[in-house]
C-alpha positions in Angstrom: 98.8 -10.7 24.7 101.7 -12.0 22.6 100.7 -11.8 18.9 101.9 -9.0 16.7 98.3 -8.1 15.8 97.2 -8.0 19.4 100.0 -5.7 20.4 99.2 -3.3 17.5 95.6 -3.2 18.4 96.5 -2.5 22.1 98.9 0.3 21.0 102.0 -1.4 22.4 105.5 -0.9 20.9 106.7 -3.8 18.8 110.0 -4.3 20.6 110.8 -7.8 19.4 110.9 -7.0 15.7 113.6 -4.7 14.2 111.8 -1.8 12.6 113.9 0.6 10.5 112.1 3.7 9.1 113.8 4.5 5.8 111.9 7.6 4.9 111.5 10.4 7.5 112.4 14.1 7.9 113.4 16.5 10.6 112.6 20.2 11.3 109.9 22.6 10.2 108.4 22.8 6.7 107.6 26.0 4.9 103.8 25.6 4.4 102.7 23.0 6.9 102.7 23.2 10.7 104.4 20.2 12.2 103.8 20.3 16.0 106.6 17.9 17.0 109.4 18.3 14.4 112.6 18.1 16.5 114.9 15.1 16.6 113.9 14.5 20.2 110.2 14.6 19.4 110.8 12.1 16.6 112.7 9.7 18.8 109.9 9.9 21.4 107.4 8.9 18.6 109.7 6.1 17.6 109.7 4.7 21.1 105.9 4.7 21.3 105.7 2.2 18.5 109.0 0.3 18.6 110.9 1.8 15.7 114.5 1.1 16.4 116.2 3.4 13.8 115.1 6.1 11.4 116.8 7.6 8.3 116.2 11.4 8.2 116.7 14.3 5.8 116.0 17.9 6.8 113.0 19.7 5.3 115.1 22.9 5.1 117.3 21.3 2.5 114.4 21.2 0.0 113.0 24.7 0.7 116.0 27.0 0.4 119.2 26.0 2.0 120.8 22.6 1.2 123.8 23.0 3.4 121.9 24.4 6.5 119.4 21.5 6.1 122.2 19.0 6.0 123.7 20.6 9.1 120.4 20.0 10.9 120.4 16.4 9.8 124.0 15.8 10.9 123.4 17.4 14.3 120.3 15.2 14.8 122.3 12.1 13.9 125.1 13.1 16.2 122.7 13.7 19.1 121.0 10.3 18.6 123.7 8.1 17.2 122.0 4.8 18.0 118.5 5.9 16.7 118.9 8.2 13.8 120.7 7.7 10.5 121.2 10.4 7.8 120.2 11.1 4.3 122.2 13.8 2.5 119.8 16.0 0.6 121.1 17.4 -2.7 119.7 19.0 -5.9 120.9 19.3 -9.5 120.0 22.9 -9.4 123.2 23.4 -7.4 125.5 20.7 -8.8 128.8 21.9 -7.3 127.3 22.6 -3.9 125.6 19.2 -4.0 128.8 17.3 -4.7 130.6 19.2 -1.9 127.7 18.3 0.4 127.9 14.6 -0.6 131.6 14.5 0.2 131.0 16.4 3.5 128.1 14.4 4.7 129.3 10.9 3.7 132.5 11.6 5.6 130.5 11.7 8.8 129.3 8.5 10.7 125.7 7.5 10.2 125.0 9.0 6.8 123.6 6.1 4.6 121.4 7.6 1.8 121.2 10.3 -0.8 117.8 12.1 -0.8 116.3 13.8 -3.8 113.1 15.8 -3.9 112.7 16.8 -7.5 109.3 18.5 -7.0 110.4 20.9 -4.3 113.8 21.6 -5.7 112.4 22.0 -9.2 115.1 19.9 -10.9 114.0 17.0 -13.1 115.6 13.6 -12.6 116.8 13.7 -16.2 118.4 17.1 -15.9 122.1 16.9 -17.1 123.1 18.6 -13.9 122.1 15.4 -12.0 124.9 13.4 -13.6 127.5 14.2 -10.9 125.1 13.2 -8.1 124.4 9.9 -9.8 128.1 9.2 -10.4 128.8 9.8 -6.7 126.0 7.3 -5.8 127.4 4.7 -8.2 130.9 5.1 -6.9 130.0 5.1 -3.2 127.3 2.4 -3.5 124.9 4.9 -1.8 121.2 4.1 -2.3 119.1 7.0 -3.6 115.7 7.8 -2.1 113.6 9.9 -4.5 110.3 11.6 -3.8 108.0 10.2 -6.6 104.5 11.2 -7.4 102.0 10.7 -10.1 102.8 11.3 -13.8 101.7 15.0 -13.6 104.9 15.8 -11.8 107.3 17.2 -14.4 110.3 16.8 -12.2 109.9 13.4 -10.4 107.2 11.4 -12.2 107.2 7.7 -12.1 108.3 7.6 -15.8 111.3 9.9 -15.1 112.2 7.7 -12.1 111.9 4.5 -14.2 114.2 6.0 -16.9 116.9 6.9 -14.3 116.7 3.4 -12.8 117.3 1.9 -16.3 120.1 4.4 -17.1 121.9 3.8 -13.8 121.5 0.1 -13.0 124.5 0.3 -10.5 122.4 2.5 -8.2 119.9 1.2 -5.7 116.8 3.4 -6.2 114.2 3.7 -3.5 110.8 4.9 -4.9 109.7 7.3 -2.2 105.9 7.1 -1.7 105.8 4.4 -4.4 104.5 7.0 -6.9 101.8 8.3 -4.6 98.6 6.8 -3.2 97.2 6.0 -6.6 100.4 5.2 -8.4 100.7 1.7 -7.2 100.1 -0.2 -10.4 102.8 1.8 -12.3 105.1 1.5 -9.3 105.0 -2.3 -9.3 105.6 -2.4 -13.0 108.7 -0.3 -12.6 110.0 -2.5 -9.7 109.4 -5.6 -11.8 111.2 -4.1 -14.8 114.2 -3.0 -12.8 115.7 -5.2 -10.0 117.6 -2.2 -8.6 114.3 -0.5 -7.5 112.8 -0.8 -4.1 109.3 0.4 -3.2 108.5 2.1 0.1 105.4 2.2 2.2 105.5 5.9 3.0 101.9 7.1 2.2 99.6 9.6 3.7 96.7 7.7 2.1 96.9 3.9 1.7 94.3 2.2 -0.5 92.9 -1.0 0.9 95.2 -4.1 0.5 98.0 -2.0 -1.0 100.7 -3.7 1.1 99.3 -7.1 0.1 99.3 -5.9 -3.6 103.0 -4.9 -3.3 104.0 -8.2 -1.8 102.0 -10.2 -4.3 103.5 -8.4 -7.3 107.1 -7.6 -6.2 107.8 -9.9 -3.2 108.5 -8.6 0.3 112.3 -8.5 -0.3 112.1 -5.2 -2.2 109.7 -3.2 0.0 111.0 -0.8 2.6 109.2 0.6 5.6 108.8 4.4 5.8 106.6 6.8 7.8 107.2 10.4 6.8 107.7 11.2 10.5 107.2 14.0 11.6 104.7 14.9 8.9 102.8 11.8 9.7 102.4 10.0 13.0 104.4 6.7 12.6 101.9 4.6 14.5 99.3 4.2 11.7 102.1 3.3 9.4 103.1 0.4 11.7 99.5 -0.8 11.6 99.4 -0.8 7.8 102.2 -3.4 7.6 101.7 -5.2 10.9 98.0 -5.8 10.2 98.4 -6.6 6.5 97.3 -10.1 5.4 100.8 -11.3 4.6 103.1 -13.7 6.4 105.1 -12.9 9.5 108.4 -13.3 7.5 107.0 -10.8 4.9 106.4 -8.3 7.7 109.9 -8.9 9.2 111.4 -8.2 5.7 109.5 -5.0 5.2 109.8 -3.6 8.8 113.6 -3.9 8.9 115.2 -6.9 7.4 115.5 -5.4 3.9 116.8 -2.1 5.3 119.4 -3.9 7.4 120.6 -5.8 4.4 120.5 -2.8 2.0 122.5 -0.5 4.4 124.8 -3.2 5.7 123.9 -2.6 9.3 
């Protein structure tokens, strides 16, 4: 049993391909029970399917306490330095605190991304209070992962995301959830318009052949693997990419090659 597909069907970890999960969280969430939300739980789930590294932000940062959430993220990264990387969560609703948090978190080893969740923090991507955060991202060359959903989201819609990507071409933008399960067509339009935009595979629902659609429209070099662990078991997310009808090189790019290049690992 040697092929990638055979090992996935058998439920074996993919230990010969570097898999980097660029979109995950840690800790409890305010309105959804997560039975295994600790950093140790997440690393165990990573081991089950062969994920080598995961980038995490803390749910607490989006639901009331930015600094306490970032503390949780930093503690998890310190406890699992070879497995977990950090995303500093910030919000334009608290511009001064957010800039202080960016300086604090990026001074620590293993912090590699900025994470924005416009919907939960109720601060639109085009809010003037976001300018300092974007300036920090440009100066530090820090990629920005943004929760994006359908166009009914007044804070982080695909159109707001697209406008920010155009206004700040010096930032690498990661389109979290690629606009949601039914936002794929607009997502690929945005990625084709803006070479500084990466799509991600983090989806609770995945329409048939969506990964193939992304690769065919954008190319595998600008697609990043994500799971939403611990909200979602990472194993089905492995299957979506590993069993997609794309080339092995495409799968290697998506699973970890692109992330390694983007983060300079």
